[in-house]
N, C-alpha and C positions, 0 to 999 in steps of 0.2 A: 623116476618120473619127471618129465619135462615141465618147465614152469607154466606154459599155457594150459597143460592138462590139470595141474594143481589149481590154477586159478578158476578153471571151468568147474572142477569139483566143488571148490569153495562156494562159488556163486550158486550152484545147484542146491547145496545144503542150506545156505542162507535163505534162498527162495522158499524152501520147504518150511523152514522155521517161521518165515513171514506168513506163509499160508496157514499154519497152525494157529498163529496169534490172530490173524484176520478172521478165521472161522469162529474163534471164541468171542472176538469183539462184536461180530455181527449178531451173535446170539446173546449179547449182553451178559456174558458169564466169564468165569475164569477158566483156565485150562483144566481139562479133566486129568485124572491121575495118569491115564495112558498117554494123553497128549503131553503132559509135563515130562514124563519119562522120555518120550521121543524127543522133545525139545531139548532136554538136558543132554541126551546122547548126541544130538546134532551139534550142540554147542561145544561139547568135548572134541568131536571130530573136527570142527572148524578150528579150534585152538591148535589141534595137532597139525592141521594143514598149514596154519599160519607159521608154525615153526619150520615146516618143510619149505614153504614159499620163501621165508627169510633166508634159509640156507641156499636155495636155488638162485635167488637174486644175488647173493654174495658171490657164489661161484661164477655166475654169468659176468658180473662186474670184474672179477679177478681175471677171468679168461680173456675178456676184451682188452684189458690193459697189459696182459702178459706178452712176453716175447713169443713169436710164432713158433709152433712145433714143426719139425721136419715133415715134408709132404711125402706120402707113399713110403714111409719108413726110411727115407733117404737121409743124407747128412746135410743137404743144403737148406738154409733157412728161408723164411718167407720172402725176405727182400731179394734174395738171389733169384728165387722162382718168379717173383713179380717182375724183375728186370728182364726176364726172358718171355714174358707174357706177350702173345701176338694178338693184336686187336683184330686183324683180318681173320685169323683162325677162329677166334671167338664168334665173330659175326657170321662167318661161313657156317659154323656149327649151328648157330641160332637160326639161320635161314634154311637149314635142312640139308646142306651139302655134307657129303661124307668126308670129313677131315679128322685128323688126329688132334683133338682139342683137350686132351687129358690134363695137361698143365693148367690150361685156362679154366677148366671146370673146377679143379682143386683150389686154385687161387680164389675163384668166385666163392666157393664153399667156405674158405677160411675168412674171407671178408664178411660173409653172412654171420659166421660164428662171432667175429669180433664186434660187429655193429649191432647184432641182435635183430636184424631186419632181413626179411625174405626178399630175394631178388625177384623182380617182375620179369626179368630176362636173364642176363648174366652180368655179374659185377666185373668191373675192371679196376685195377689199382690206380690211384691218382697219379702215380709216377708216369703212367702211360701218356698223360696229357700235359707233361711239363716240357717246356722248351728252354734251352739255356740262354738264347739271345734272340732279339728281334722277332717276337711272336706277334700274331694277329692275322686273322683272315675270316672272311664270311663265305659260306658255301651253300649253294642251293642243290637241288637234286642233280646228281652227277651220273650219267649213263654213258654207255659206249657209243650211243647214237646221238647223244645230245651234248651237254656241256662237257662230258668227259671224252668226247670223240678224239680229242687231240692226244689222249694218253694210250689209245689203242691203235697200233700201227705195225706195219711189217718192217719198215726201215726208218729209224729215227736216231736221235742223239739224246738218249735219256740223261747222259752225264751233263748235258747243258740245259736241263730243265729250268724254265724261267718261273720263278715264284711271283706271287702277287705283291704289290706294294703294300707295306704294312706301316701302321702308326708306331712311332718310337715309344717304348715303354719307359716310364719314369719312376714309378713307385719302388720297384726292386732296387734300382740304382741309388735311390735316396736312403736305403738302409731299412726298409720296412721289415718288421719282425713277423714271421709266419708261425702260427701255432697249429700243430697237427694233432690228430687223434682226440679232438674235443667231442664231448657229448652234451647236448642240451645247453641251457644257459650257463655262462661262465662269469664268475665274479672276480674282478681284479682289485686287490686292496688299494686304497688310495688315502694318502695323508691329506686330509682336508685343511687342517691348520696345525702348525707345529707349536711346540711349547715356546712361550715368550721369555726373553731374557730381560733383566732390569738391573740398574745400578742401585746399590744400597749403601747406606752409611755403615761404618764399622760396627759390627755386632748387630746390625739390623736384620730383620727377618725378610726372607724372600716370599713373595706372593705366589701362591700356587697357580700355575697356568698350564693345564694339561693339554696335550695334543688331541686332536679330533680326527678319528679315522673313519673313512667311508669306503665305498667300493663302487666301481664302475661295472655294470652288468652288460654283458654282450649276449644277444639272442641270435640264434641261427638264421642266416639268410641263404637262399638257394639260387645257384646259377648253373646253367647248362647250355649245351649246344646240340643241335639236331641236324643231321645230314643224311641223305640217302644216296646209295649207289647200287648199280645193278649187279647181277650175277656175272655178267661178262666182265665187268670191271674187276671183280675178284679173281677171275680166271685168266684174263688176258692182259691186264694193264702192265705198262712199263713206263717209267721206272717204278721201283718198289712201291706199290700202293700202301703198304704198311706205314712207311715213313710219311707219305703224303697225307694219309688220314690222321696220323698222330699229330703231325705238324699243324694241320688245319684245325683240329679240335683244340689243341693247346693254344694256338694263336687266338682263336675266338674267345676262349676262356680268359686268357691273359689280358686282352684288351678290356673285356668286361670288368675284370677285377681292378685293373688300373683306373678305369673311368670312375668306378664306384668309390675307390679309396680316395681319389683326389676330389671329386665333385659329389657324385651320388645324390641321394635325396629323392630319387624317382620312385615310381611304383615298385614295391617289394625290394627296394635297394637299401643298403645301409647309408647312413649319413656320412658324406665325404668330409675330408679335413677342411677344404676351402669353404664348403657350404657352412660349416660350423663357425668359420672366422668372419664370414660376411656380415652377420648381424651386428657384431660389435665393432666393425671397422669403418662403417659408413660407406662401404662399397655396395652400390645398389644391385648390380647384376654382374655376371661374368662376361656379358656380351661385349662391352667396350669400355673397360675401366681406364680412367685417366691415370697419368703418372702420379698425380697428387693422391689419388685414391689408393694406389699401390703402396705409396710411402705411408699413407695413413694406416693401412693394414699392418705394415711392419712396425709402425710406432705403437699401435695398440697391443701387439704381441709383446713388445719389449716392456711397455708399461704394466702389463699383466705378469711380468717376470717369467714369461714362458719362452723366451728366446734361448733355449738350452741346446739347440742344435743348429744346423745350417738353415738359413732363411732363403 
């Protein structure tokens, strides 16, 4: 039995137990013999369900963190199948077009199993939205008769496709660490203060100075990109709309991540690195810092013994 069904049964039994007790309380009496027998029976059943729920949760957690199983009984693993995922086929299937989207549907199902969440449409692996270099772009509704008209033609030079001007991305080049496969809040251990050393006389006793450990807790933030394009764009466009859509999404997400990592602090955004430094550096805003303010920020970092990387 699946976890949601077990939880539903448990809730129903507890509701019945509460009803029995409420009936007795309203009559200012204790449970009758029959009511007590039913209450005890329900309690036993709830305890049994608790054991099943615990096992189901354990299995769900293990399955989410496990390596992917082959799809359709094949020998290729999840990452191989995900690398062949077609965003346009997935979107065409979701829009009702008759296309072969078997791989896309199975990859979506595997992501559902791993994440424990039901897709509201169809899931796509995050690798689809990654670009190796120079990402970022913003896109509005693209149709064959509107903004996307330049991609629908009889005679053109798709090999000379001109991309949009994009912001340079900095965070990845500076060596930012990316953590994948996280679920819920994540605690990273932190050494708040280390044990102290002291000079002592011969045969003198050292004073105990234990280290103090803490943790930095990260909570999930959500970022996404939304674009629309028409059926004609799926059927007629050239060059390959698959790569254009992937690049567009990846670029939009990459710039959003870069801006949040460096500055952030906006609505629903994480706190960026520079935003965290401003308070203690005397740098009023990022709008027009003076050279002395920049040097002051560097000095404060060094005085805090935090200059462990490149400034």
